[in-house]
N, C-alpha and C positions, 0 to 999 in steps of 0.2 A: 458675735459678741464674745469677748473673753469671759472666762468664768468669774463670778463675783464672790464665790465662797469656796472654801476648802472644807469638805465634810469629814468629820472623824468617824471612827467605827462606833463610837458611842452616840452619834447623832448630832454632835455639836457642829455648828456652822461658823467657821472662822472667816471673817471678812478679808478680802484681798485688796491690795498687796499685803504680804505678811513677811516678817523677818523671823527666822528660827535661829537663835544662837546655838553654837556647837556644844552640846553636852556629850562629848565624844564617848566617855565611859559611864554614861547615865548620870552625870553630875556636871554642874557648872561650878568651877572651883570657888570655894568659900561660901556658896549659897545653898540653901535648901529649897525644896519645892515651893514653900510658902513665899520665900523671898522672890523667887522667879515670878510667881503669880502676881505679887504686889507691884511688880514693875509693868504690869499689863502686857507682858510677853505671852503670846498665845500658843506657842509651840516650841519644841526643841528638836535638834538633829542629834541622833545617836549613830555610832559607828559599829557596823556588824562585826568586823574583824576584831576590834578591841573587846567587844562584849563576848565574842566566841572564846577569846583568850582568857578573859577574866571578867566576870565570875564563871563563865562557861555557859553553854546553851542549856545544859541540864538544870542549872539554877534558875535561869530566866523562865524555862518551861515550868518549873515548880511553882513560880509566882504567876503563871498564866499570862506572861507578857511583861515587857519592860516598864509599862506605865504603873502596874502594881508594884513592881520591884522598887521603883524610885518614888512611889506615892505621888504621881503626877497625873492630873486630870485634863491637861491640855493636849494639843496636837503633838504627834511624833512622826518624824520622817527618819527612815533608816538608810544610811549610806551603804552602798554595796560592800565597802571594804576593799575595793579593787586597788585604789591608789596606795594604801598601806601595804597590801600584799605584794604589789609590783615593786615597791621600794625594797622590801625584804628580798624578793626574788632576784632582783638585779644585782644586789650586793653579794648574793650567793652564787649565781651562775650566769650573770650577764643577760643578754637578750635571749639566750637559749632557754632560760627558765620560763619564758612566756611563749606558749604555743597556741594553736587553734583549739586545743583541748582545754587549756586552763593555765593556771600559774602555779609553778612549783616553788616552794620555799621551805625553810626549816623553822620549826617552832619547838623550843625546849628539847632540841636534839633529834626531833622526829621530822622526817620529810613529809610534807603535806601537799596534795594537789588540790588547789582551790578552783572550782569549776563554776560555771553559771548556775548549774543545778544546786550546788552546795550553798551559794550565795542566796538564792531564792528561798531554799528550805529554811535557812537560818533566820532570814528576815521575816518569814511568815510566823516563826516561833516567837519572834519579838512582838508580834501583833502591832506593828507600826501602822500608821494611817496611810503612808505612802512608801512603796518599795521601789528601790532604784536598781536597774539592771546592772550586771557586771559589764564594764567596758574596758577597752584597751586605750589607756591614756596616751595621747599623741605627744611625744616629747617636743617642746617648743623649738628645738634645734633640728628637728627631723627634715630630711629632704622630701621632695614631693613624692618620690616612690615609697619612702619609708612611711610617710603619712597615709598614703593610699593603702598600704598593708594594714596599718592600724585601723583605718576605717572599715575595711572588709572584715577584719577580725571582730570589731565592735558590732557590726551588723550580724555576723554569724552568732555571736554570743547573745545578741538581742533576740534573735529568733528562738534560740534555745531557752532563754529566760521566759519568753512569752509562752512557749509550749509547756514548760514545767510549771509555770505559774497557773495556767489554766487547768492543767491536770490536777494539781494539788488543791485548787479551789473546788474543783468538782469532787475530789475524794473527801475533802473535809465538809462538803455540802454547805458551803458558805453562801448565804443569801447576798444579793447585791449590796445591801446595807452593811454587811459584815465583811465585805471584800475590799481590801485596801486598793488605793490607786497604784498603777504600775507606770513607772517613768522610764522612757528611753533616753539615752545620752548621746548627744551629737559630738563626734570627734572630727578631726581633719586639720587641726593646727591653724596656721595662718592662710591656708589655701581656700579661698572662697568657693571655688567650684566643688571641692571635696566636701565642704560644709553643706552646701546646697544638696549635693548628691546624698550625703548621709542623712540629712533631714528628710528628704523625699522618700528614701528607702525605709526609714523608721516609721514614717506615716503609713506606708503600705503594710507594714507588719501590724500596726495598730497599738497605740498606747493612750493613756489618759493625759500625758503631757510629755514635753521634751526638755532636757537639761543642756545647758551650756557646759560642755565638757572640755577638758584640757586647760592650758594656761592662757588666761585672758589678757596678759600684758605683752605689748610689743617690745622689740629690742631697745627702743628709745625710752622705755619706761611708761609710755602712755597706754591707756586702756584701749583694747581693740573693739571699738563700737561697730566696725564694719561686719565683723563676724556675728556679733549679737543681732544686728539688723538683718543679716542674711538668714539666720535661723528663724527669726520672728516672721520674716516675709513669707517663708515657705512652710510655716506651721499652721494648721487649721485654727480658726479663731476660737473654737471650743476647747482647745488644749490648754493645759497649764504650761507656762513658760518659767522654768526654774533656773535661776542663775546660780549654779553650784559654786559655793565658796567665794562668792562675790559680795563685798560688803562695805566699801567706803560710801559714806552717805551721798556724796555728789554722783557717784557711779550709779547707785540705786535709783536716784532721782531721774537720771537720764534714761535708764533702762525701763523704768515704769512708763515713761512716755512712749516707749516702743511697744509696750504691751506685756513686758515681763512682770510676773506677779508673785513669785516666791524667791526668797533670798536666804542664804545662811552664810555665816562667816565667824571666824575666831576673833576678829578684830576688836569688837567692843569689850569683850572680856579680857583678852590679852593686853590690850592697850591700858585698861584700868589697872592691871597689875604692874604695868610699867609706867605709872604716873602720867598717863595721857587721858584726860577726861574731855569729853565732847561738850561744847557749849555753843549755843546759837549766836551767830554774828552775821546779820543781814548785810553788813558792809563788805563782807568777803564774797568773792564769786562763788565759792563752794557752799556758802550759807552757814558755815560753822568754823570754829577754830579749836585748838587744843589748849586745855588749861593744865598747867603743871603745878600740882598742889603743894610741893614742898619748897617752893622758892621763898627766900627770906622775906620778901615783901608781904607775904601772907601770914607771917608769924603772929601779927597782932591785928589781923583783919577779922572783924566781927560779922562781915557780910557772908551770905551763902555763896556757894560756888556759882550758882545761876539763879537769878530771880524768876526766870521763865520756866524753871523746872519744879515739879511737884513731887520729886522722889524723896525717899527717907532722908538722904544726905542733905538735900537742899532745904527741906522744911524743918529739920531738927538740929542741924549742926552748922557751925561756922567754918570759914576757910582756915581760921587759926587752929581749930580743933583737928581738922583733917591733916593740916601740916604737921601738927604734933604727933598724930598717929603714924604718919609716914616716917617721921624722924626717929621715932623709937622702935620702928619696924614691927608695929602691932598689926596682927592679921585683920583686925577690924577695919583698918584703912583699906585693905583690898576688897573686903566685903562691901563697904559703903561706896567705893569708887565703881565697883562692878554694877551695883544696883543703879547708880547714877547713869552709867553708859547704856545699860539696857533700857532704862526709861527714856533716854534720849532717842534711841532707835524706835521704841514703840510709839513715841509721839511723832516721829518722822513718818512712820507708817500711817498713822491716823490722818496726817496732813495729806499724804500722797493718795489716800483713798478717794479724796475729792477729785484729784487729777485723773486717776484711773477710771472713775465712774463716768467720765466724759469721753472715754475712748470708744 
């Protein structure tokens, strides 16, 4: 049976499936922690590299973790920071910047070697509820041989992350209740045999869950459900299945039916800031459509954005008022739109829990 709950270090049990919006720098743009809580969002994702850069791990350590720093009582998953680091590294030194030892990049004029050990140490200082291992992102254009090298490096780093994680947990004398989950990441690009191999080898190392790593979109623009199914088929039933960075509502719905249970993505918050609000539409195959708030047809519309939504925007304000806020470029428009999209996602998760409970 797939896990039913995601337990936090403070003992809270978050029901699955769950969506964690990206609070990359310990903030969701335009919202505070109370706003997030009021959308029934149960957790957020933070990025280890960005928080290492600013405010710095010494500041986070002073607050005894990122939750205290941002005054957030929900769940927190920390991304390894690998994707951001590799992007910096490749602009600096091409593929030579990524070796089996780690990733070399420049930050504020200083050369830094980002290793599996460094990633794990920083994440434990964040005191997140789930720690993600450093992995070698397989470029979607990779040849089979290049993808194979990426997989082997991912596995090497995964073993190192497992070892340093266990060592630090022992040194800190963390009880099982105070020990975060550790997530392995499956790489291999579009090559299903490599995805299967990577999944099986990560299971041998031993983790609490596995993540869908790499780029999930095929060259024709469609989602690669075959890769998702391959990973799910070879992952133990008691593992978390985390769809890293995957977040379109219809994709989430399909993946939940395969057993995937944790999701994160920038889409709902980014779309809100770009005038794309999600509303339910059962006549659409996807089950939803986009609402563009500043169209002239809404200038005198007294109706809410969605009668099916109970968010702050839809219960307190009209389409006309939201259109006005966007027209005058008032930041309140971004806040209300973001609140709406997050509530759309939390309601989607509430519905999908019924589907997931039958798996």
